[in-house]
C-alpha positions as CSV (number, residue, x, y, z in Angstrom):
1,X,5.9,14.2,-1.3
2,X,4.2,15.8,1.6
3,X,2.4,14.6,4.7
4,X,-1.1,15.8,5.6
5,X,-2.6,15.1,9.0
6,X,-6.3,15.4,10.0
7,X,-7.3,15.2,13.7
8,X,-11.0,15.3,14.3
9,X,-14.0,13.8,16.0
10,X,-14.5,10.3,14.6
11,X,-17.6,9.5,12.5
12,X,-18.7,6.9,10.1
13,X,-17.2,7.1,6.6
14,X,-14.6,9.7,7.7
15,X,-11.7,8.0,6.0
16,X,-13.7,7.7,2.8
17,X,-14.6,11.4,2.9
18,X,-11.0,12.4,3.5
19,X,-9.6,10.3,0.7
20,X,-12.3,11.7,-1.7
21,X,-11.4,15.2,-0.7
22,X,-7.7,14.7,-1.3
23,X,-8.4,13.1,-4.7
24,X,-10.8,15.9,-5.7
25,X,-8.2,18.5,-5.2
26,X,-5.7,16.7,-7.3
27,X,-3.5,14.8,-4.8
28,X,-2.3,11.3,-5.2
29,X,-2.4,9.3,-2.0
30,X,0.9,7.3,-1.7
31,X,0.3,6.1,1.9
32,X,-2.5,6.4,4.5
33,X,-2.7,5.6,8.2
34,X,-5.9,5.9,10.2
35,X,-6.1,5.7,14.0
36,X,-9.1,6.1,16.3
37,X,-9.2,6.5,20.1
38,X,-11.6,5.0,22.6
39,X,-13.0,8.4,23.4
40,X,-14.1,9.1,19.8
41,X,-11.3,10.9,18.0
42,X,-9.6,10.1,14.8
43,X,-6.1,10.8,13.5
44,X,-5.6,10.3,9.8
45,X,-2.2,10.7,8.2
46,X,-1.7,10.8,4.4
47,X,1.5,10.9,2.4
48,X,0.6,12.6,-0.9
49,X,2.0,14.1,-4.1
50,X,0.5,15.8,-7.1
51,X,0.7,19.6,-6.4
52,X,3.4,22.0,-7.5
53,X,5.8,23.2,-4.9
54,X,4.4,26.7,-5.0
55,X,1.0,25.5,-3.8
56,X,2.6,23.9,-0.8
57,X,4.4,27.1,0.1
58,X,1.1,28.9,0.0
59,X,-0.6,26.3,2.2
60,X,2.2,26.5,4.8
61,X,1.5,30.2,5.3
62,X,-2.1,29.6,6.3
63,X,-3.3,30.8,9.7
64,X,-5.1,28.3,12.0
65,X,-8.2,30.6,11.5
66,X,-8.2,29.8,7.8
67,X,-8.3,26.0,8.1
68,X,-11.6,24.6,7.0
69,X,-13.3,22.3,9.4
70,X,-15.8,19.8,8.1
């Protein structure tokens, strides 16, 4: 199992969009925690499984510049 954390500006349906994204790329969500701040930010933490270990090793080597922002 692995933990994925998203920190972004909060918007309507954000949690739904994130869970759909994780599902579409083949991850099983075991646990989810969503937090929002009074100044409009969101922190969403997911515990997932479903990808081979080799994929996680590749993801860990990604640069900050390569992270997709949506």
